[in-house]
NUMARDO-265664 format. One record per residue (C-alpha): z, x, y; residue in three letters. Coordinates in Angstrom, 2 decimals, padded with zeros to 5 digits, m for minus. Layout:
% NUMARDO-265664
Z, X, Y, ALA .
...
//
This chain:
% NUMARDO-265664
m008.28, m004.20, m003.39, UNK .
m008.55, m006.57, m005.54, UNK .
m009.96, m004.48, m009.10, UNK .
m007.85, m002.21, m011.62, UNK .
m008.08, 001.10, m011.67, UNK .
m008.27, 002.82, m015.71, UNK .
m006.84, 005.97, m016.30, UNK .
m007.13, 007.83, m019.64, UNK .
m009.03, 010.89, m021.00, UNK .
m009.62, 009.21, m024.14, UNK .
m013.29, 007.06, m023.57, UNK .
m012.58, 004.94, m025.98, UNK .
m009.23, 003.78, m024.87, UNK .
m010.62, 003.46, m020.89, UNK .
m014.16, 001.26, m022.24, UNK .
m011.18, m000.72, m025.28, UNK .
m008.97, m001.71, m021.77, UNK .
m011.58, m002.21, m019.57, UNK .
m013.49, m004.53, m022.12, UNK .
m010.41, m006.63, m022.35, UNK .
m009.13, m007.42, m018.89, UNK .
m013.11, m007.84, m017.70, UNK .
m012.98, m010.57, m020.62, UNK .
m009.99, m011.83, m018.90, UNK .
m011.87, m012.17, m015.66, UNK .
m010.81, m008.99, m014.05, UNK .
m012.73, m006.03, m012.13, UNK .
m012.21, m002.41, m013.57, UNK .
m013.54, 000.91, m012.33, UNK .
m012.50, 003.94, m014.55, UNK .
m011.43, 007.71, m014.70, UNK .
m010.89, 009.94, m016.96, UNK .
m009.17, 012.70, m015.10, UNK .
m007.23, 013.17, m012.41, UNK .
m009.95, 014.21, m009.34, UNK .
m011.67, 010.90, m010.14, UNK .
m008.70, 009.02, m010.11, UNK .
m007.68, 010.88, m006.56, UNK .
m011.37, 010.12, m005.78, UNK .
m011.21, 006.50, m006.53, UNK .
m008.25, 005.93, m004.71, UNK .
m009.51, 007.11, m001.90, UNK .
m012.11, 005.62, m001.42, UNK .
m010.35, 002.66, m002.08, UNK .
m007.14, 001.45, m003.00, UNK .
m006.94, m000.92, m006.39, UNK .
m004.39, m003.93, m006.96, UNK .
m003.45, m002.17, m010.23, UNK .
m003.64, 001.61, m011.93, UNK .
m003.67, 001.79, m015.76, UNK .
m001.96, 005.42, m016.16, UNK .
m002.03, 007.77, m019.02, UNK .
000.45, 010.13, m018.74, UNK .
m001.11, 013.17, m020.96, UNK .
m004.08, 014.00, m019.16, UNK .
m006.79, 016.79, m021.17, UNK .
m008.39, 019.37, m018.39, UNK .
m006.78, 017.80, m015.58, UNK .
m005.46, 019.43, m012.36, UNK .
m002.88, 016.42, m012.02, UNK .
m001.31, 014.53, m015.26, UNK .
m000.14, 010.98, m015.09, UNK .
003.72, 012.29, m013.10, UNK .
002.27, 014.40, m010.74, UNK .
m000.74, 011.15, m010.25, UNK .
001.81, 008.80, m009.74, UNK .
003.98, 010.51, m007.36, UNK .
000.95, 010.83, m004.94, UNK .
000.18, 007.43, m005.87, UNK .
003.50, 005.89, m004.41, UNK .
003.37, 008.28, m001.99, UNK .
000.23, 007.23, m000.21, UNK .
000.23, 003.47, m001.69, UNK .
003.80, 002.24, m002.59, UNK .
002.11, m000.99, m002.61, UNK .
m000.46, m000.28, m005.84, UNK .
001.44, m000.84, m008.90, UNK .
001.29, 001.50, m011.76, UNK .
001.33, 000.79, m015.95, UNK .
001.76, 004.04, m017.24, UNK .
000.77, 003.99, m020.66, UNK .
001.43, 007.39, m024.23, UNK .
000.64, 007.87, m026.81, UNK .
003.12, 010.03, m026.78, UNK .
005.82, 008.06, m025.45, UNK .
009.50, 008.44, m025.70, UNK .
012.45, 006.93, m023.77, UNK .
012.52, 010.29, m021.47, UNK .
008.72, 010.31, m020.89, UNK .
009.15, 006.11, m019.95, UNK .
012.39, 007.13, m017.47, UNK .
010.90, 009.69, m015.35, UNK .
007.95, 007.45, m015.30, UNK .
010.14, 004.42, m013.77, UNK .
012.14, 006.54, m012.09, UNK .
009.25, 007.11, m009.32, UNK .
008.09, 004.29, m008.89, UNK .
006.49, 002.67, m012.02, UNK .
005.92, m000.90, m012.16, UNK .
006.34, m000.69, m016.40, UNK .
005.51, 001.52, m019.43, UNK .
003.55, 000.50, m022.67, UNK .
003.77, 002.91, m026.01, UNK .
000.12, 003.72, m027.52, UNK .
m000.98, 002.39, m029.25, UNK .
m000.43, m000.82, m027.61, UNK .
m000.08, m004.40, m028.57, UNK .
m002.99, m006.68, m026.46, UNK .
m001.30, m009.26, m025.87, UNK .
001.88, m007.27, m024.50, UNK .
m001.06, m005.25, m022.35, UNK .
m001.72, m008.31, m020.84, UNK .
001.71, m009.49, m020.33, UNK .
002.82, m006.61, m018.44, UNK .
m000.70, m006.87, m016.45, UNK .
m000.62, m010.35, m015.21, UNK .
002.57, m009.67, m014.15, UNK .
002.26, m006.79, m012.56, UNK .
m001.11, m008.09, m010.64, UNK .
001.19, m011.40, m009.73, UNK .
003.46, m008.84, m008.06, UNK .
000.82, m006.73, m005.96, UNK .
m000.83, m010.26, m004.91, UNK .
003.25, m011.48, m003.37, UNK .
002.89, m007.85, m002.19, UNK .
m000.40, m008.58, m000.14, UNK .
000.71, m011.81, 000.94, UNK .
004.09, m010.42, 002.59, UNK .
002.51, m008.35, 004.57, UNK .
m000.09, m010.33, 005.44, UNK .
002.39, m012.67, 006.80, UNK .
004.01, m010.23, 008.84, UNK .
000.28, m009.02, 010.28, UNK .
000.36, m012.34, 011.01, UNK .
003.54, m012.81, 013.04, UNK .
003.26, m009.62, 014.69, UNK .
m000.50, m011.10, 016.16, UNK .
001.29, m014.47, 017.03, UNK .
003.89, m012.64, 019.27, UNK .
002.09, m013.36, 022.91, UNK .
002.79, m011.72, 025.46, UNK .
003.19, m014.83, 028.00, UNK .
003.02, m014.55, 032.26, UNK .
000.31, m014.31, 034.85, UNK .
002.48, m012.59, 038.10, UNK .
001.12, m009.47, 039.06, UNK .
004.09, m007.59, 037.75, UNK .
002.97, m008.06, 034.55, UNK .
m000.76, m008.16, 034.78, UNK .
000.01, m004.60, 035.80, UNK .
002.08, m003.94, 032.58, UNK .
m000.36, m005.62, 030.49, UNK .
m003.63, m003.64, 031.90, UNK .
m001.29, m000.33, 030.68, UNK .
m000.27, m001.75, 027.85, UNK .
m004.35, m002.70, 026.76, UNK .
m005.37, 000.94, 027.46, UNK .
m003.05, 002.53, 024.84, UNK .
m004.25, 000.21, 022.42, UNK .
m006.91, 001.75, 020.77, UNK .
m005.69, 005.21, 020.81, UNK .
m003.21, 006.46, 018.80, UNK .
m000.51, 008.60, 021.37, UNK .
003.38, 007.85, 021.18, UNK .
004.34, 005.36, 023.81, UNK .
007.48, 005.49, 025.15, UNK .
008.43, 001.76, 026.61, UNK .
011.57, 001.71, 029.11, UNK .
013.23, m001.09, 031.12, UNK .
016.25, m003.03, 030.75, UNK .
017.59, m004.91, 027.91, UNK .
015.70, m007.93, 026.92, UNK .
012.94, m007.89, 028.69, UNK .
010.84, m007.91, 026.16, UNK .
009.87, m004.02, 025.39, UNK .
009.64, m004.79, 021.36, UNK .
007.51, m007.84, 022.12, UNK .
005.01, m004.97, 024.20, UNK .
005.04, m002.73, 021.40, UNK .
004.46, m005.52, 018.98, UNK .
001.32, m006.17, 021.76, UNK .
000.05, m002.48, 020.94, UNK .
000.50, m002.42, 017.30, UNK .
m001.87, m006.29, 017.21, UNK .
m005.04, m005.01, 019.12, UNK .
m005.01, m001.58, 017.39, UNK .
m007.25, m000.19, 014.97, UNK .
m003.92, m000.33, 012.45, UNK .
m003.20, m003.83, 012.87, UNK .
m004.14, m004.17, 009.23, UNK .
m000.72, m002.16, 008.68, UNK .
002.73, m002.24, 008.67, UNK .
004.92, m002.96, 011.72, UNK .
008.04, m001.74, 011.09, UNK .
011.66, m001.57, 013.63, UNK .
014.14, 000.76, 013.30, UNK .
017.09, m000.47, 015.33, UNK .
018.79, 002.60, 016.35, UNK .
021.70, 001.11, 017.34, UNK .
022.52, m001.38, 014.87, UNK .
022.75, 001.33, 011.89, UNK .
025.58, 003.76, 010.84, UNK .
024.62, 006.73, 012.12, UNK .
026.47, 007.93, 009.07, UNK .
023.49, 006.27, 006.84, UNK .
020.46, 006.52, 009.67, UNK .
018.89, 009.20, 007.57, UNK .
018.79, 007.38, 004.43, UNK .
017.57, 004.74, 006.32, UNK .
014.55, 006.30, 007.89, UNK .
013.56, 008.68, 005.11, UNK .
014.93, 006.97, 002.02, UNK .
016.58, 008.11, m001.22, UNK .
016.04, 009.49, m004.91, UNK .
019.03, 009.50, m007.18, UNK .
018.84, 009.64, m011.46, UNK .
020.93, 006.68, m011.55, UNK .
018.35, 004.26, m008.99, UNK .
015.09, 006.49, m008.39, UNK .
013.09, 006.30, m005.87, UNK .
014.20, 004.19, m002.86, UNK .
011.76, 004.70, m000.09, UNK .
012.89, 004.79, 003.51, UNK .
011.16, 002.43, 007.02, UNK .
009.22, 005.94, 007.07, UNK .
007.39, 005.25, 004.14, UNK .
007.32, 001.47, 004.65, UNK .
005.57, 002.33, 007.94, UNK .
003.01, 004.66, 006.43, UNK .
m000.72, 003.69, 008.30, UNK .
001.10, 001.67, 010.78, UNK .
003.38, 001.86, 013.56, UNK .
006.90, 002.80, 013.31, UNK .
008.93, 001.58, 016.02, UNK .
012.22, 003.30, 017.59, UNK .
014.02, 000.10, 019.20, UNK .
016.67, 001.74, 021.90, UNK .
015.76, 005.47, 020.63, UNK .
018.96, 006.54, 022.78, UNK .
021.31, 005.71, 019.98, UNK .
019.43, 007.76, 017.59, UNK .
022.45, 010.13, 016.10, UNK .
021.73, 013.58, 017.83, UNK .
021.37, 015.08, 014.00, UNK .
018.99, 012.77, 012.98, UNK .
017.04, 013.54, 016.40, UNK .
016.01, 016.37, 015.07, UNK .
015.05, 015.95, 011.81, UNK .
012.51, 013.01, 013.14, UNK .
011.61, 015.83, 015.39, UNK .
010.01, 017.80, 012.54, UNK .
008.48, 014.02, 010.86, UNK .
006.30, 014.18, 014.23, UNK .
005.49, 018.09, 014.10, UNK .
004.77, 018.05, 010.17, UNK .
003.88, 013.89, 009.52, UNK .
005.94, 014.94, 006.22, UNK .
009.38, 015.10, 005.40, UNK .
011.71, 014.61, 001.53, UNK .
013.96, 011.68, 000.94, UNK .
017.63, 012.04, 000.78, UNK .
018.75, 013.85, m002.12, UNK .
014.76, 014.93, m003.66, UNK .
012.51, 017.56, m003.07, UNK .
009.35, 015.78, m003.01, UNK .
007.31, 016.31, 000.49, UNK .
006.80, 012.83, 001.30, UNK .
003.37, 012.47, 003.81, UNK .
003.13, 010.11, 006.37, UNK .
000.81, 008.89, 008.49, UNK .
002.38, 006.87, 011.50, UNK .
002.15, 005.48, 015.03, UNK .
005.24, 006.20, 017.48, UNK .
006.68, 003.64, 019.55, UNK .
009.94, 004.15, 021.06, UNK .
012.10, 002.16, 023.79, UNK .
015.25, 002.74, 025.84, UNK .
017.54, 001.33, 028.83, UNK .
019.03, 003.81, 029.31, UNK .
017.96, 007.46, 031.38, UNK .
016.98, 009.83, 028.92, UNK .
016.77, 012.57, 031.09, UNK .
020.56, 011.75, 031.47, UNK .
021.36, 011.55, 028.45, UNK .
019.98, 014.94, 028.02, UNK .
021.65, 016.37, 030.26, UNK .
024.86, 015.28, 028.94, UNK .
023.73, 017.06, 025.82, UNK .
023.34, 013.59, 024.29, UNK .
019.33, 013.63, 023.67, UNK .
017.27, 016.16, 022.74, UNK .
014.76, 017.28, 024.96, UNK .
011.89, 017.91, 022.77, UNK .
012.33, 014.80, 021.32, UNK .
012.00, 013.25, 024.53, UNK .
008.94, 015.17, 024.96, UNK .
007.01, 014.20, 021.37, UNK .
007.99, 010.33, 022.31, UNK .
007.49, 010.46, 025.87, UNK .
003.74, 010.68, 025.79, UNK .
002.83, 007.46, 027.52, UNK .
005.70, 006.31, 029.60, UNK .
005.28, 002.85, 030.34, UNK .
007.98, 000.83, 032.11, UNK .
008.47, m003.51, 030.86, UNK .
009.37, m004.82, 034.02, UNK .
013.00, m007.29, 034.41, UNK .
013.12, m010.70, 034.54, UNK .
013.76, m010.92, 038.51, UNK .
010.46, m008.66, 038.89, UNK .
008.12, m011.66, 037.24, UNK .
009.83, m014.68, 038.92, UNK .
006.45, m016.78, 038.73, UNK .
006.38, m016.26, 035.08, UNK .
009.50, m018.07, 034.08, UNK .
007.62, m021.34, 034.48, UNK .
005.59, m020.37, 031.77, UNK .
008.12, m018.10, 029.15, UNK .
009.80, m021.49, 029.58, UNK .
007.64, m024.09, 028.08, UNK .
006.91, m021.63, 025.92, UNK .
010.03, m021.27, 024.30, UNK .
011.02, m024.76, 024.51, UNK .
007.49, m024.99, 021.79, UNK .
008.98, m022.18, 020.49, UNK .
012.20, m024.27, 019.51, UNK .
010.48, m027.59, 018.61, UNK .
008.57, m026.04, 016.05, UNK .
010.85, m023.30, 014.33, UNK .
014.00, m025.94, 014.69, UNK .
012.06, m029.48, 015.42, UNK .
014.28, m029.11, 018.84, UNK .
012.69, m032.21, 021.66, UNK .
009.68, m030.82, 023.60, UNK .
011.17, m031.50, 027.01, UNK .
008.76, m030.93, 030.37, UNK .
011.27, m029.42, 033.55, UNK .
011.68, m030.93, 036.67, UNK .
009.94, m029.85, 039.77, UNK .
014.32, m028.95, 040.73, UNK .
014.53, m027.63, 037.26, UNK .
011.88, m024.80, 037.68, UNK .
013.10, m023.91, 041.70, UNK .
016.86, m023.25, 040.13, UNK .
015.79, m021.33, 037.22, UNK .
013.36, m019.14, 039.72, UNK .
016.53, m018.14, 042.09, UNK .
019.40, m017.45, 039.36, UNK .
019.90, m014.29, 038.89, UNK .
019.06, m012.97, 035.20, UNK .
020.55, m010.04, 033.92, UNK .
019.89, m010.74, 030.42, UNK .
016.31, m010.82, 031.64, UNK .
013.88, m012.98, 028.92, UNK .
016.43, m013.12, 026.07, UNK .
018.79, m014.74, 028.56, UNK .
015.79, m017.40, 029.53, UNK .
015.25, m018.03, 026.13, UNK .
018.90, m018.48, 024.90, UNK .
019.34, m020.89, 028.18, UNK .
016.63, m023.17, 027.34, UNK .
017.44, m023.33, 023.64, UNK .
021.16, m024.27, 024.78, UNK .
019.31, m027.12, 027.40, UNK .
017.54, m028.75, 024.41, UNK .
020.45, m028.44, 022.31, UNK .
022.83, m030.10, 024.27, UNK .
020.78, m032.12, 025.77, UNK .
019.72, m035.81, 025.73, UNK .
016.03, m037.74, 025.15, UNK .
013.28, m036.03, 025.19, UNK .
013.02, m036.91, 029.59, UNK .
012.38, m033.55, 032.01, UNK .
014.85, m031.06, 031.78, UNK .
016.83, m031.46, 035.29, UNK .
018.68, m028.97, 037.34, UNK .
022.12, m030.70, 036.98, UNK .
021.67, m029.19, 033.30, UNK .
021.25, m025.80, 034.24, UNK .
024.87, m023.44, 034.79, UNK .
025.59, m023.73, 037.78, UNK .
025.85, m020.08, 039.31, UNK .
029.48, m018.42, 040.10, UNK .
029.10, m018.77, 043.76, UNK .
027.47, m021.61, 045.78, UNK .
027.15, m023.86, 043.40, UNK .
027.92, m027.80, 043.78, UNK .
031.72, m029.23, 043.21, UNK .
030.97, m033.43, 043.72, UNK .
027.96, m033.05, 045.59, UNK .
029.63, m030.44, 048.31, UNK .
028.49, m026.87, 048.74, UNK .
031.17, m024.74, 048.28, UNK .
030.43, m021.27, 050.42, UNK .
031.74, m017.74, 049.11, UNK .
034.96, m016.51, 050.99, UNK .
032.71, m014.07, 052.60, UNK .
030.60, m016.69, 054.01, UNK .
033.65, m019.01, 054.80, UNK .
035.03, m016.49, 057.26, UNK .
031.96, m015.66, 059.84, UNK .
031.49, m017.60, 062.30, UNK .
029.35, m020.39, 063.20, UNK .
026.32, m018.10, 064.40, UNK .
026.38, m015.08, 061.37, UNK .
027.00, m017.68, 058.86, UNK .
024.02, m019.19, 059.71, UNK .
021.84, m015.88, 059.90, UNK .
023.66, m014.83, 056.42, UNK .
022.28, m017.95, 054.85, UNK .
019.23, m017.57, 056.22, UNK .
018.97, m014.44, 054.91, UNK .
019.68, m014.90, 051.39, UNK .
017.69, m017.74, 051.51, UNK .
014.71, m016.41, 052.45, UNK .
015.25, m013.48, 050.39, UNK .
015.53, m015.45, 047.33, UNK .
012.44, m017.53, 048.00, UNK .
010.23, m015.02, 048.67, UNK .
011.50, m013.21, 045.31, UNK .
010.95, m016.43, 043.54, UNK .
007.34, m016.39, 044.54, UNK .
006.69, m012.73, 043.89, UNK .
006.00, m011.20, 047.81, UNK .
003.68, m013.93, 048.58, UNK .
004.54, m015.22, 052.34, UNK .
002.13, m018.07, 052.06, UNK .
003.14, m019.52, 049.31, UNK .
007.02, m018.76, 050.31, UNK .
006.40, m019.94, 053.67, UNK .
004.56, m023.69, 052.29, UNK .
007.99, m024.37, 050.22, UNK .
010.25, m023.72, 053.12, UNK .
008.16, m025.60, 055.10, UNK .
007.69, m023.49, 057.93, UNK .
004.09, m022.04, 059.39, UNK .
002.82, m018.43, 058.23, UNK .
003.32, m016.64, 061.26, UNK .
006.81, m018.42, 062.30, UNK .
007.90, m017.55, 058.91, UNK .
007.04, m014.01, 059.41, UNK .
008.69, m014.13, 062.91, UNK .
011.48, m015.47, 061.38, UNK .
011.58, m012.29, 058.05, UNK .
011.42, m009.76, 061.42, UNK .
014.47, m011.04, 063.35, UNK .
016.58, m011.33, 060.04, UNK .
014.61, m007.42, 058.91, UNK .
013.67, m008.78, 055.81, UNK .
010.81, m006.47, 054.13, UNK .
008.70, m006.20, 051.04, UNK .
007.70, m003.45, 049.54, UNK .
005.68, m003.52, 045.87, UNK .
007.53, m002.40, 042.70, UNK .
006.70, m002.98, 039.46, UNK .
003.02, m004.43, 040.58, UNK .
005.17, m007.08, 042.25, UNK .
006.05, m007.50, 045.61, UNK .
009.80, m007.77, 046.51, UNK .
011.46, m008.43, 049.37, UNK .
014.61, m006.64, 050.59, UNK .
016.77, m006.35, 053.32, UNK .
016.42, m002.96, 055.63, UNK .
019.71, m001.89, 057.02, UNK .
017.94, 000.19, 059.37, UNK .
016.47, m002.73, 061.33, UNK .
017.78, m003.38, 064.63, UNK .
017.11, m006.97, 064.24, UNK .
019.96, m006.89, 061.91, UNK .
022.04, m004.72, 063.11, UNK .
022.37, m007.58, 065.50, UNK .
//
């Protein structure tokens, strides 16, 4: 997309403009009617169009072509020229998205000023799109745990398809990163990735934000769906989309077209849809808060994004990546993690998941001093089992038990925590706690601790039906 398409029914005019532009170093293509124009655009969108309003013996006039270009290639600037120009035509063209309007016979110097400005605007748009795509591509997935590998395997299977994907998982688990991973590795990676924050848009403005609007005062204002044309539209926390908007989105998914708010023209879009939610959409359907038809349209390929507790093995890798990000973005020091800090982080509760880990790393780097290793004492103390002047503070429930029962309760909780920390790996757990593997197996059996597979990872839990645990 680096040339200029000149569309005029007068051969002398289009060849004259072409000669002038080529003398200035621009490449050009010529079209004498609407069919030639649309064929040229469909073959390769130009960097700029110079378009005559009146085209003899054509199926479409300049305004019709302008609408089509702004619908399908909104980033292409269009300069309108006309020998019958008046204020009404100029205003109509600008409202439909024209970059500028020049009346014939035009001044060559004036024409070149407008074209240079328009070409610079086109270049800036391309650079902006390139930067956005680069940002998406560098939004890498980080991890090596079994749950993470299962997730990546599922994501890789859907990258080359055009199927709609529904990402489910708790808040902060990385659903948007997973959506960006799909986009970055798909055949749409060169096209936009546009996020719709369903929880962050006022319900009264949702349709205007999605579909855009047309008004006599402000002309055409494209919405997010139009901006995502050719790429991916990502509905973040789709359960928060207003019920009234859901039916209109359903129609867009069926027809691949819509009308802007205040407008009548149909806008066609080519989109891949990825959605996410941390809620039970089937429960929302039963409560009348989510349309069942829309759920079935969006939930073609459901993928579960695991919580951080299901991938504790990844905590050191994630923390190191966040340290590097804070250094690059804010100039905060790059500090290694001590073994004690890693051990504590892998045993902490993470209700906020990956987002909470990122915030904690940033806070430690801001409040910490020096560039030495991050120590366990710099991490927030847990609400229970924390330390006070080097003394272990027991929880109320544990402190009321006899010694034998308290010891068993502590061992059970300690081993549950360590097994989950190491992703259910008994050998690594045994090595860390200083026990033989067979001895650890016997101890776990006596305490009623069993393991199961969830989201690709082995998770330990207490078997309440175990006779040993019940004693």
